[in-house]
N, C-alpha and C positions, 0 to 999 in steps of 0.2 A: 263058766264066768268067763268072759273074756275081757282083755286088757282093759280095754273099755269103759267096761260097768267095774270096774274094779277102781280104775282114775276114777271116775264120776264118785263113788262112794266115800273114796278118800276126800275128794272135793266138798263133800257136805261134811264130813266131821272135820275138817280144817284141817285135815294133815297134806299140806298141797307137796309135802317133798316126797311121802310115797306115791302121790298123782302124779307127778313127774315121773318117776321111775317106771310106773304101770304104763304112761302114753309111754313111754319111750320103747318097752318092750312090746306095745302093739305096733309100732309105727316102725320095728325091726321086720315084722312081718306084712306090714300092709303100708308101704311109706309115703303111697299116695292116698292117704285117706284123709278127706280135708275136715272131717270130723275132727281126728285126733289131733292134728294140727290145731286148731281152732280151740280146742279144748286147753292143747297144752299153751298155748297163748295168755288163754287165761289166769293158767296158777303161772305163768310168770309174771303178769302182773299181780297176783296175790304175793308174789314173792319178794316183789321189787326189784325185776328184771325185766323194764320196759323194754329196753334194748332188745331183747330176746321176744317178745311180744312181736316188735315191729318186722322181725324176720319171718315170722313165723303165720302170720297174718299175710304177707304177702305170697308166703307160699300155698294158703288155701285161695289166696286170688289166682296164682297163678292156674292153681287145679281144675280151678270153677271154670275158668276161661279155657281152660281144653275140652271140658266137659261139651256134649253131643248135646245139640240144643233141643233136640227130640228127647233128649232123657234126663232135659234140665227140669227140675221139681220145686216143688214149693221148701223143700226140706233144703235144699240149693241156695234159695233164697235167703232163706232164714240165713244159712251160714254163711255168705258173702255180706250181709249188713251188720251180724256178730261180729267178723273180720274185720271191717270196716272200722264201726263203734269199737273196737279196743285197739287198734290202729292209731284210730283221734286219740284215747287215752294214754296208750304208748307216747306218742307225739308230745302231749302235754306234759308229762310226766321226764320227757327229755328235754323239754325247754325248748322245742321247736314249734313255738305258739303257730306260725306262721304256717305251716304243714298243717298242725292241728285244727286250725281253722277251716282251712281248704277243704278237709274230712268232714267238719260237722257240718260245713256250710255245703258238701254234694249231697248228706246224707238227709238236712233239710229239704233240697230240693227234691231228690225223691219223694218226700211226702209232698209236697207241693203240690207235683204230678200226678199221685198217686199210682208212681212205679211199683211198689211193693205190695205186697199179697197180704191180706187183710187178718193171717197167720202170725204177721211180724207185729209185736206188739212194742209199739215207741212211745216216748213221752217226749215231745216237740217239746216245750216248756226246758226238760233238762238238757236237751242237745242247744238248747239255745243257750240256756246259762254255763254251760259248758265253752261255747264257743265266744261269750261276752269275756269271759274270765280269760282266754288265751290272747283276746283281743288288747285287754289292759295289762296282762304278764308282757305281752310283747314291747309295749311302751317303755316298759320297765329295766329291758333286759341290755340296750345298748349300752349303756354305763358301764356295766360290769365287765362286759364285753369288750370293752376298750381297755379296763386295766387289769385284762387277761391277757392281752395282746401284747402288752408291756414287758412280759417276761417269756415271750418266744412262742407263743400260739399262734396255730395257724387259719387262716381265715376260714370263716363257718364253722370252727371246731373248738370246742370245749373239752379237757381232757376230766375224766370223772372215775370214780372209786370203782374197781372191779375187785372182786370176789365171790368166787361160788360153789355154797354152800356144800355142793355134792364133790366138788374136788381137792380133795385134802392136800398133793402134791407138797404144797410149797412149808408144809409140816417136818417134811423129812430134809431140808438145807440146812437145819441145825443139829441133827441128830451126830451121835459118835459115830455112826457108819459112815455118815458124809466125812465126818472129820478124818478119821481112819483113809479114806482115800484119796481124801485133798494131799491129806500127808504126804503119799505112796507119791503122787503126778508132782509135787511140788518137786521131789528130791531129781525128778528129769529134767526140770525146767529152770530150775534157780540157779545163779552161779554163787549165792549163798546158802549159809544155811537158815532155811525157814522153819517154824514150827506153827502148827494148826493148832488153837485152841478156843474153847467155849470163853462167853463173855456172857454176864446177865445184866440185861437192860431192863431196867425197872420201867415196869409201865405208864406211870404216871409221869414220868419223863419221856416216855419212846412209844410210838403210836402204832408204827408197822413195821411188816416185816422184811424191811428191806435195809441197807446200809447203816450201822450207827454212827457214833462220834464218839472221841475221848473225853467228853464231859463225865461218864459214865465209869465206874468201877469194876476195872478186870479181876475175876476169880480163878487164878491159875488151876485149881481143880475141878473146875469145872461146877462146882459146889452152887447148888442154887434149886434144887427141885422140891425142897421144903417150903419153898415162897414162889414155886411154878405157876403159880394161879395170880401172883402179882406180876410177874416178870416174864421176859421172853430171853429164851437163849439163843444168843449167836454166833456164828463163828467169827476169829480174826485171825490175820496173819501177824505173827510175830517175829520179830530177829533171833535167829540161832547163835549170833556172836556180833561183835562188834563190827557196825559199818562205816567206812569214810563218807564223807560228803563227795559227790561225784560218780562214788561203782556204780557199775550197774548191778543190780540185786535179782533180778530175772527177765527172763524173754518169754513170751507166748505168743501162739498164732490164732489169729481168729477164724472160728468155726465158718463164719459167712460175711462175703460183704456182698455191696451191693454199689452203685453208682447211676446218677441222674441221665447219663448219657448225654451232658452236651459237649464233651471231647472224647475222643477214642481212651478207651480205658480196659485192661485185662478184665472180665468177665468174672473170673475167679479171684483174683487179689487184690482189683484196682488199679493195678500200676499204669501211669500216662503211656500211652502206645503214640509211636509214629509209625509213617505207612509201611516201612522196612520191618518193623518186630512183629507184625501181627501175624499171630497162626491161627488159621480159620478152623471154623468145624468141617468137618467132612462131608457132612450136607450141604450143600450148595443154597439151601433154601432158608440156612439156618442166619440168624445175624448176630449171635454171640461170636466172639473173639477172645483170642487169650495171647498172655505174652511169652509162651514157652509151652513145648510139647504136655512139662510136667504139669504146666496147671491145668491143661486141658484133658489130663488123665484122673489128675482128682477130680475136677468139675464132673465129667462122666463118671465116676465112682460114686459120686456124693449126691449130684441132683440133676446133671444136665439133659440124662434123656429123658427125663420128663418134661423138659423144656424146647428140647431141640426144635427148631423149625417154627415154634408159635410165634404168635404175635403178641405182642404184652402191650404196646402203644398205648389204650386207652388206662392201663394202672399207672402209665409213665407220665400222663396227663395228669393224673392227681398228685404225685409226686412232686412233680416238677414248678406246680403252684403252690408248692409250702414253704414256708417261710421258717422253720426249723428244721435242723436234720434229723427228728423224729420221724417228720414225713416218709421216707427214706423207706419206713416200718412196713410202707405197703409192700416194695418189693422183699424184704426181709421175709414177710409171712407166704410172701410164692416161694419163695427158696425153702423155707421149712416144710413148707405144704409138700415139694418137690421131694425132697430131704425121705420125709415120713413116707410117700407114697414107693418110691423106692427102694427102703428097709420095710414095709407092709408095718408100720408101726401106730401107736397114736401120736400125734405132732407133740403133745405135750409130753410124753414118754420119750423123749430123744434126750440121752444120755446128755448132751452138750446146752439142751434146755433146762435142766433139771435145776441146775444153779442159779439160774439167772435169779433177780431179784422180783420181785412182782412189783406192779405199780399200785403205789395206794395214793388216794389223793384224801386228806383230810372233808369230811362229812361238812364242815362250816364253810368250805370253799364253793360248794354246791352241785349238783349233778346235772351233766347233757351229756350232747351226744351229735359226732357227723352225720348226717343223714347218706352222707354216699358211703359209709361202710355198706352197708347192704349190698350197693350195686356194684363197689370194687371186691368185695367178698363171691359176690354169685359171679363174677368175671373171673376169679380166682382159680374158683373149679371148672368154669367151663373150660381154662387155658389147659388145666390137668388131666380133664376129663374125668371128673366126678362129680356124679349126680349130687343136686342141693336135697335130695331126698333120701337117698339110699342108702349112705354111709354115715353113721351119727358120729365115728371118730373126729369127722372133719364139720360139727356142728358149728353154729354159728359163734356158740359161748365158745368154743375151741378156738377159732377166728381171732375173735376179741382180746381171747385173754392171752394171746399170741401177742395181737397189734399191740395192745397196752406196756407188755411186757417187753418185746422188742426197744421201742420206741425209747424207754428210756435206760437200755442197757447198751448203748452207742457210744461209739469213740466218730464223733462227725468231721468233717471237714469243709471247707466252702471255698467256691470257684472266685477266678479275679473278680468277677462284678458281686462278690456277696452275697451268690446263692446256694441253698445244701448243694453240695455235690456230693459228697461219697461216705457211707456210713460202714464201720465193721463193725460185728459184733464183740461184748465185751468178751475177752477171753476166760475161762474158769477160774484161774486161780483170783485175777485181778478182778472178779465181782464179790471178796471177799475181803476186799481191803476196804475198812470205815473210814470215815467220812471226818477230817478237821479242816478248816478255814486256814491253819497255818500247818499243813501238811509237812510229814518230813520225809514225802517220796512224790518224784513227777512222774508223770507218764511220758517219755519223749514222743519224738515222730517214728514212723515205721521204722524201720532200718534200712538203711540205703542198701544195704547187702542186694546183688542182683538173684540171689536164690530166692529171698525172703522179704517180698514187698511186704505181706501183711503180715509181718509179725511185729509185736508191740513192746518195747523194752521200758524198762521201770529203772530209775536211776535214784539214788539218797539226793536230796535237796539240800541235806546237814546231816552230822555224826549222826548216826543211830547205837544206841547202847545195848549191848545182850538183852534179849528177855522185855525189849522195846515193843511196843503195837507201832504196826507200820501203817500209814495213812494218806491217801491223797484226799485232793478236793474234788466235789463232784459241782463245783459253781466256779465262776469266775473269779478269782480274789482278790480283784480289783474294784468290785462290788462294793457300796457300802452294806453296813449290817443289816439293815433292815432288806433291803435287795437279795442278800445271799439269804436271808431267813424265808423270804417268801420264797424264791428259788426251790430251795430246800424243800419246801412245802410240798411242792409235787411231787418229790421223791418220798413222802410221807414220815419226814422226821425233822427235827429239831434241832440246833446243832447246842451243846453246851461246851463247847473248847473253851481254852485259856483265852485266844482274844475275842470271842464273843462275850464272855464275862465280863473281860475287860472295856470293851468299847461301846458306847452309847450309841444309839439309834442316828443315823445320816454321815456316820461317821466310819471312812476307809481304813481297811490294812495299810 
């Protein structure tokens, strides 16, 4: 029995996760089987992942377009219709109503022109109903979009909740093994004694796997196992001794940096460059430049060989249109995939990626998607010479997970015109600093030390007592309470710090 049959039987049972695994096994053996991709697209719709359906249906369309006309059969035509129909449904669920309308209108036109084989069973009324629904919903969308843009959304893009049931990696973030590894790392980068310990965040107050807040009670022994079904165990950073205000607590380097190429910068550490400071790549066809031979060597070892001499203009075009620094995540994913290919590992298994907070949007804010993601994903794979069919380590769900994760794990900077210009990935220890609207630690500018441009410095804003938890703010502290709460919701949590308890909505710190 082949994997397609096993997958189909799982679908009949309503066991869509098993079907996903079976179709994947089949795709490893037959990566250009359009039926497997089309069936998997259906499974993704049933599992609630329309963004993945969208990419799989595009794969089907591309494979069919490459099929020799002389061998094009009724089966191929049926597959093409199914793919187009499922693409329309995916666009609808992703609130890309205009694209859904175009897709359903195209199918209706095919019916009117008798372009479909009689074996293709189509309900015209159903298609018209779906199209009319999209027309109505599209009219209602503009108000919601304007509200989202107030908080830094990019044009044409809504953020959405990402979490795929087969990906269990986030569960390791609060484990004892992670705590021990971080404790060892903290000793090498901190100027003050720091302690990593677990915190019990009650699920009733705390919704996601991202950074927490200081309104929850810290349990020094990490005890909370008996209530694990009602709580989430997270890690927090605590002072091991008294720290004076203004003292540097720790310094940490970013794993990856990117910039929007508005001005010359080192492509490894983002240092601004003058003409006489540039260290070029040995490949005269390569456009990447560096501030030192050290940065050039580090880039070569980490990712540069995969990008050397490659044209990234199409991806840059997308990042330069962005309104927020999270748009630079397109470039970061490109580098992450390059690192993964260099190391021959799954992108999400790169150690520097495993510690990052996963992006999570509360469900009440709705689900939507940027239609450009599939195109930029394809462009990313083309640059790296990775087939969109052959290697499931770089599947679209991996790209989406990386993109949304990186977008909320960056320190960003803007140029003199207010445009998003630079982004550097949160260093490892920094991602475990929980949030407060009145933090006791601030993230300073990168050090002016000529050797360490990408190094981040964390200083005490106020005196910190021994065993006190260390907090930073993930939002602008000048925002009023309502805006802070809304901004924080995009990270998947609500703040319950003392400032937020005391202040009423509309007031500022």
